[in-house]
N, C-alpha and C positions, 0 to 999 in steps of 0.2 A: 704825439698820439692824442693828449689832453685836447686841440683843436678840433680833430676828428669826431673824439666824441661828442663835444659838443655840437657840431654842426650834426652828428648822427641824433641826438636825443632832439633837436631842435627839428629834424625830418620826422621821424614819428611820432612827435606832438602835432606838427600840422597838416602832413601828409598822409600818414595813415592812421590817426586819430585815437589812437594807444592812449589809456588811462592815464590819471597822473601816480596810482598808486604802481602801475606797470612802469612808466618813465624813471621813478623814482627806485625800483626795485632793479632794474637796467643799468641805472646810473652808479649803484651800489657796487653791482656784480664788475663791473668796467672800471672802476676804479680800484676794486681789488687787487683786479688782474696787472693794471697798471703800476701800481702802490708795492704790490711782491717783486716787479722785476725791475721795478726802477725806468733809467734812462739808459739801461745796460742793453735795453733790445730794439733793432728796428723792424720795419714791418716785414721787410721780406727774410728775417730771422724765423718768423710762426710759420713751422711746417707742419705736417699733420705728426710726426714724433713729438715735435715741442707739444703741440699739442695735447698728445695722450702723455706729456710728462707732466701737463699742468695738472689734469684730471686726475694724475695719483698723488701729485700734491694733494690736492682737494681733499681726495679722501684719507689719506694718511692723517690729515687736521681732523680729522672724523666728522667730516659734513655728511650729511645724508644723502642716501640715492637721489631724492629728488631738490635736495640744492645743488647737489653738482650738474644734475637735470639742468636748473635752474639758470646756473651760472655760464652752461655750453648754450644753452639757450641764448643769453644775452648776447653771449661772443659770436655766434651763428649769426645772429641778424646786425650786428654791427658790421662783420667781411660779406654780409650780403650789402651791404651800404659801401663798403671800401671799392667791390667789386663793382658795381654798377655806376662809381663815379671813376673808376680805372687808377683806383690806388694802390690795387694789390690785382693779382693775375687769376687768383683760386681763391677759393675759400675751405682753406684745410679743418675747420672745424666741423664741417661735416661727415668729415671720414669718422673722426672720433670715437672710439670704443666706450663707451657709458655703459657705468653698472646697470641692473636688471632693475627696474620700479614695479613692486607688491601692490597692486591694485588694490585701495579702500572703496569698498562698499559706503555708498552714502546711506546716510540714516535718513529712515523716512517713519511718517505717521501715517496711520490706515485711515482710510476716506473718512470713515463713518464717525470714526472718535473725532476727525477733524472737523466735519461738518454740527457736530454734536455742539463741540466747543465755540463754532463759531456763531451758532443759533444762539448759545446762551450766553452771549456776551452782552453786556449792558450799553444800550445806545440813549442814554438819556440827557447826556450833554455832548456839545459840539467834539469834542476831544474824543469822547467814547463814540462816538460814530464814526470819525476820521478815524481809530485806532483799528476799530472794527474792520474799517473798506482796508486798512494796511495787509492785515491776514486773509480777506475775502479774496481781493485782489491778486496777490501774489500765489496764493491757492488754484485761483479760479485760472489763473494765465501763464504763471510759469515766470514772470518777469523779475529778474534780476533786482536786487533792492536799490543798486545804483540808478537803475533803469527808473525804477519806480518814484525816486525822490525828484529826479531831473523830469518828470513829465510835465506839462502845460497843459492848461485849460483845454485849448486849439486841439491837442490829440487826444481829445476823449469824444467821441463820436457817438452818441445815446442812442440816435435814429437806428441806426446800422448795427450797432451792440459789438463796437470795434475799438481797439486803441492802437495807435500810432506809437512805435517805440522805434526809438533811434539808439542802437544797442552799439555794440563794441566796432570798433572802426568806422564808426558812423555808419553803419550798415542799417537801413528801416527794414519794419516790420512788421506783419499788423498781427494783433492777437484778438481774439474774440472773448466776448464774456457773456455771462448766464444772466437771466430776468431777475434773480435773485441778487446779483452782483449791481445789475441796471438800477434796482429799487435804494438800493444803498449810494449807489452814485447820485441818483438824483436828491437824495434827505442829504446828502453832503453838500451837493453844488448847491444848489438851496433855499440848506439851512444854513450849516455849518460853516461851510468858508465862509460864508458874508458876515457872521459872525464871526469870525477869527481874521476877516482882511481886516488890514491898517490902509493900504493903498492902494486904490483905485484899478493902477495899472500893472498891478502884480500879476503875471500871469503864468505863477506857477502853479499847481492842482494842490499840493498839500503842503498846508500850512500851521507854524509852528503858535505857540501862543503869544508871541510879539509879531505874530503879522507875516516872518519871512518863508521862505522857501525851508523845510524841515533837510534835518540832515542823515544821512546812514546812519548814523551811531544811534540817531534819536528813535527811528525805526527800530533797532536790535533790541534797543533797550524795553520798548514798548512790546515788542513781542514776546521776548523774552520773561516779563513782568507778569501778563495776561494768562502764560501757559502756567506760569508760575501758579498760577491761584487754582489751576486745574490740576496742581501736582503732577506738570509733564513738561518736558524740556524741548525747546522749540528756537530756531532762528528762521529769521528770511529764507535761507540756503535749504536747511530742512523743508521748507514749505515749497518752495521749487523742486526738488527733488519729489515730496509726494505728490506734487500735480504729476510730472514725469509718471512714475512709477501709477500711479490713480490709471493713466493715458494709456499704458502699457497692457495692464490688467483689463482695461476696459474694450483691448481688441484694436486700440490705433496703430497702426505702422511706425517704424522707427524714420522714416523718412517726414510723415507728419510732425511727430514730437520733435525731430529734429529741426524744423523749420519755426516753430512755435517758442521751441527754447532759446533760439539764434546761435545755435552750434555751429560752427565751419567746417565740423569734420564729423561724417553719422559715426567715427570711432568712439568721440565722446558720449554721445547719446547709447551708445551699445550698454553703456555699462549699466544701462536701467534692466537690460535683460538677464542681467546675473542678481538682481534685487529682487526680480521678479521668480526668480529660481531660488533664492535663498526664501523669500517670504511662504513661496510652497512647501517647502521642506519644513520650516517652524511648522505650517497651519495641517500638516501630515504627521507632524509629529506631537501635536496638542490634542489631533483629532480622531487618528487612526485605531480602530481595538487593536492592531495589533502592536503598534507603537505603545498604547494605556498597559496594555498586560507584560510589559519588560520591566 
């Protein structure tokens, strides 16, 4: 089975365009499954009953429902691969009974506060401008942090006010940016980036102090540090959530938000309707006279 797993991991990397993080996660889940049963099983032994038994074992080992879902997701994808290559006749993992997941509402920052923070951020040095642009672009476009660090110069179209993004599964989408973001981009491109650039042929949009492409970790540290200065907690993912919530509150429809976020399923985007409802409840609790009198 290990040989098949290697083929599968190569397939999802080269054909499906899965991220390195997802590939490592899938490999870990599949190895856990194989190591648990050692060489005592064959592909023909894997029935729906067998799969349900494995899920029960994971639960007895006190894995969270989310971890159980992740494990089964990896196994389902692997069996789909085996089915496509005619190594199995069916995919029993699709019929497995899974524990219910409790949806955790994404944490957000209110738009007014976010805009205040962005406008107060310094832009004295090249790194100041770059760091400010990190935050502004994520909040203005909803781009994922990994997509942000992978942006190249040719992906930015200042004249059109657009950014070309290559997202999950090598899916391309276009996002638009505001006139404020355009000013920051121009300042960064024509001043800051030139000062950070060490090799003229480097195509990365965002550069570190060594003139190389920035890392996800660096962006995460920068965002956390800058918001700490305002006694706020923030991450790139929280800024992305805030972008989606701001659009929904502003009247944008879910399909548009789905397209801008690069979600493959509308069900993923629908979580923001719950965020909006939760926000409304907090506003009523804080502002309504009947609530205040309690």
